[in-house]
C-alpha positions in Angstrom: 120.2 127.1 115.5 117.7 124.4 116.8 114.8 126.8 116.1 116.1 127.3 112.5 116.2 123.5 111.9 112.7 123.0 113.2 111.4 125.8 111.1 113.1 124.7 107.9 112.0 121.0 108.4 108.3 121.9 108.4 107.2 120.4 105.1 104.1 118.8 103.6 102.9 115.9 105.7 101.7 112.7 104.3 100.0 109.6 105.6 102.9 107.7 104.0 105.5 109.4 106.2 107.4 107.0 108.5 106.6 109.4 111.3 102.9 108.7 111.0 102.9 105.0 110.1 103.7 101.9 112.2 105.5 100.1 109.3 108.8 101.9 108.5 109.1 102.7 104.8 111.5 104.6 102.6 110.0 107.6 100.9 111.1 110.3 98.5 109.0 113.4 98.2 109.6 116.0 95.4 107.5 119.1 95.1 107.4 120.9 91.7 105.9 124.2 90.7 104.4 123.6 87.3 102.8 126.1 84.9 99.5 124.5 83.7 97.2 126.4 81.4 98.7 129.8 82.3 98.5 129.1 86.1 101.0 127.9 88.7 100.3 124.7 90.5 102.2 122.6 93.1 102.7 119.0 92.0 103.9 116.6 94.8 105.6 113.4 93.6 105.7 110.9 96.4 107.5 107.5 96.0 106.9 105.0 98.9 108.3 101.5 99.6 108.1 99.1 102.5 108.1 95.3 102.8 104.6 95.1 101.4 103.9 98.1 99.2 105.6 100.2 96.5 103.8 103.1 95.0 103.9 106.4 93.3 101.6 109.2 94.4 100.9 112.4 92.5 99.2 115.2 94.4 98.0 118.5 92.9 97.4 121.5 95.1 97.2 125.3 95.3 100.7 126.7 96.0 99.2 129.4 98.3 96.5 127.6 100.3 97.7 124.0 100.1 94.2 122.6 99.4 94.5 119.3 97.6 92.5 119.3 94.3 93.4 115.9 92.9 95.6 112.9 93.8 96.5 109.8 91.9 98.2 106.6 93.2 100.0 104.1 91.0 101.0 100.7 92.4 104.5 99.4 91.5 104.2 96.0 93.1 106.1 93.3 91.0 103.0 91.2 90.5 101.0 94.1 89.2 102.8 94.4 85.9 99.7 95.8 84.1 99.5 98.8 86.4 103.1 99.9 85.6 102.0 101.5 82.3 98.9 103.5 81.8 97.2 106.9 81.8 94.6 109.0 83.6 92.8 112.2 82.9 91.2 114.7 85.2 89.8 118.2 85.1 91.7 121.0 86.9 89.4 124.0 87.0 88.2 123.6 83.4 91.6 122.5 82.2 92.2 118.8 81.2 95.4 117.3 82.6 96.6 113.9 81.4 99.0 111.6 83.3 101.0 109.1 81.3 103.5 106.6 82.8 105.6 103.6 81.9 107.5 102.0 84.8 107.6 98.5 83.4 111.4 98.6 82.9 112.2 101.0 85.7 115.5 100.3 87.5 116.0 101.0 91.2 119.1 101.4 93.3 118.2 101.2 97.0 115.6 104.0 96.7 111.9 103.9 96.1 112.4 106.4 93.3 113.7 104.8 90.0 117.1 105.8 88.8 116.6 105.0 85.1 114.5 103.5 82.3 111.1 105.1 82.9 108.9 108.2 82.4 106.0 109.9 84.1 104.5 112.8 82.0 101.9 115.4 82.8 100.3 116.9 79.7 98.0 119.9 79.4 96.9 121.8 76.2 99.4 119.9 74.1 102.4 120.6 76.4 104.3 118.3 78.6 104.2 120.5 81.7 106.2 118.0 83.9 108.4 115.1 82.8 110.1 112.7 85.1 112.6 110.0 84.1 115.1 109.4 81.4 112.8 107.9 78.7 112.0 111.4 77.3 111.7 110.4 73.6 109.3 107.6 74.5 107.3 110.0 76.6 107.0 112.6 73.8 106.1 109.9 71.3 103.4 108.5 73.6 101.8 111.8 74.5 102.2 113.4 71.1 102.9 116.7 73.0 105.6 119.3 72.8 107.9 120.5 75.5 106.5 123.2 77.8 107.5 126.8 77.1 107.9 127.3 80.9 109.9 124.6 82.7 108.7 123.2 86.0 110.8 124.1 89.1 111.8 121.5 91.8 111.9 123.4 95.1 111.5 120.7 97.8 112.9 117.2 98.1 112.5 115.1 101.2 113.9 111.6 101.6 113.6 109.0 104.4 116.5 106.6 104.3 117.0 103.5 106.6 120.5 102.2 107.1 123.1 101.2 109.7 125.9 103.7 109.1 125.7 105.1 105.6 122.8 107.2 104.1 122.8 108.2 100.5 120.7 110.6 98.4 121.0 112.7 95.3 120.2 116.4 94.6 120.6 119.0 92.0 121.7 122.4 93.5 121.5 124.1 90.1 118.9 123.1 87.6 121.4 123.7 84.8 123.9 121.1 86.1 124.0 117.5 87.0 122.8 115.8 90.2 125.2 115.4 93.1 125.8 112.2 95.1 125.4 112.9 98.8 126.5 110.4 101.5 126.3 110.8 105.3 128.3 108.3 107.3 128.6 108.0 111.0 130.3 106.1 113.8 128.3 106.5 116.9 129.3 103.3 118.8 132.6 101.8 119.8 135.6 102.8 121.8 136.2 106.0 120.0 134.3 109.3 120.3 131.3 109.5 117.9 132.2 111.0 114.5 130.3 112.0 111.3 131.3 112.6 107.7 129.3 114.3 104.9 130.5 113.7 101.4 129.4 115.2 98.1 130.5 113.6 94.9 133.0 111.5 96.8 134.7 114.3 98.6 134.4 114.8 102.4 133.1 118.4 102.8 132.2 118.1 106.6 133.9 116.0 109.3 132.5 116.4 112.8 134.5 114.9 115.7 133.2 114.7 119.3 129.7 114.3 117.8 128.2 114.0 121.3 128.9 117.7 121.9 128.3 118.8 118.3 125.1 116.9 117.5 123.5 120.1 116.1 125.3 122.4 113.8 125.5 124.1 110.4 128.2 124.9 107.9 128.5 126.4 104.4 130.5 124.4 101.9 131.4 125.1 98.3 130.1 122.7 95.6 131.4 123.5 92.1 132.0 127.1 93.2 128.5 127.3 94.6 127.8 127.9 98.3 125.6 125.2 99.9 124.3 125.5 103.5 124.3 122.2 105.4 122.4 121.9 108.7 122.3 118.8 110.9 120.6 117.5 114.0 121.5 114.0 115.1 120.5 114.2 118.8 118.3 111.0 118.5 121.2 109.0 117.1 123.1 109.5 120.3 120.5 109.8 123.1 117.5 107.8 122.0 116.9 104.1 121.7 118.2 102.8 118.3 115.5 102.8 115.7 113.2 105.3 117.5 114.7 108.5 116.1 116.2 110.0 113.0 119.0 112.4 112.1 117.9 115.4 110.1 120.1 116.9 107.4 119.2 120.0 105.4 121.0 121.1 102.2 120.1 124.6 100.9 121.9 126.3 98.0 123.1 129.8 98.5 124.9 131.7 101.3 123.1 132.2 104.6 120.8 135.2 104.9 121.9 138.1 107.1 119.5 139.9 109.4 119.6 142.9 107.1 118.7 140.8 104.1 115.7 139.4 105.9 114.5 142.8 107.0 114.8 144.4 103.5 113.7 141.3 101.5 111.1 142.2 98.8 107.6 141.0 99.5 105.2 139.6 96.8 102.4 142.1 96.5 100.4 139.6 94.4 100.4 136.7 96.7 96.6 136.3 96.6 94.7 134.8 93.7 93.1 137.4 91.6 90.0 135.5 90.5 89.0 133.7 93.6 90.4 130.4 92.4 90.5 127.7 95.1 93.3 125.7 93.6 95.5 127.8 91.3 97.7 130.8 91.7 96.9 133.0 88.7 100.1 135.1 89.0 101.7 135.6 85.7 105.1 136.0 87.3 105.4 133.6 90.2 108.5 134.1 92.4 111.2 131.4 91.9 111.0 129.2 95.0 114.3 128.3 96.8 115.3 124.7 96.7 115.8 122.6 99.9 116.8 119.0 100.4 115.7 117.3 103.6 117.3 114.0 104.5 115.8 112.0 107.3 118.4 109.3 108.3 116.9 106.4 110.3 119.5 104.1 112.0 118.6 100.4 112.1 120.4 97.7 113.9 
């Protein structure tokens, strides 16, 4: 179990990660697989916020090798109103990609990622290949582009949340359905034994008593008739100095794999790029990546 948690938690690292910076900051990282000019590309969307800075970072890289081809940073500081709307263009192996954004009226609810009233659009060859936010009509009007024939796929979300007892995030376990509200609550100090509750859409799906003995674990719960694996490791909450460690929670749709499934799982025979591309996968039928949500819960006093 601990090995599985460590293996699953290996994700893209960033200089803006609280693990690598002295100033703690909330971050939300979403990685999409987008179809751009007939090729697959990973697009990392990184929202960061601390006491001094608030920014959006877009990173484009090869889904197989991980090499970064282009990155773009947009400042969201309150006094930089002019930077909250704009556009940029860059060349991705002979293909022009345009980035359009309007975050002037964006609303936030405790997270560095906006909850409404904004858009960020990536356009290539007259198609909006990736669209973030709820101002979709404004985005299509601004870009004068049509919706993409192949929808992007969100397959990785990582969030760093700082709180005392309650840690909240949102995730969509099925692209065809609405997002779910996820809350992790804990009581690790006081006269009673430590406890932890994990709720999805207001319903407690996991209640762990005697947390000092069950600080690592996993359980499969049903969310709208869909199985979701939940894994946790809160060792640092209980045995480290407050504020120096985090609890890790992983939410993965689908039932757990059996050993037989792993041994007989199909392999992608076309995993290498066919034309020597340094940045793009040129597969015409890229395998659908499996979604995972990683919640890093940092306790503060």
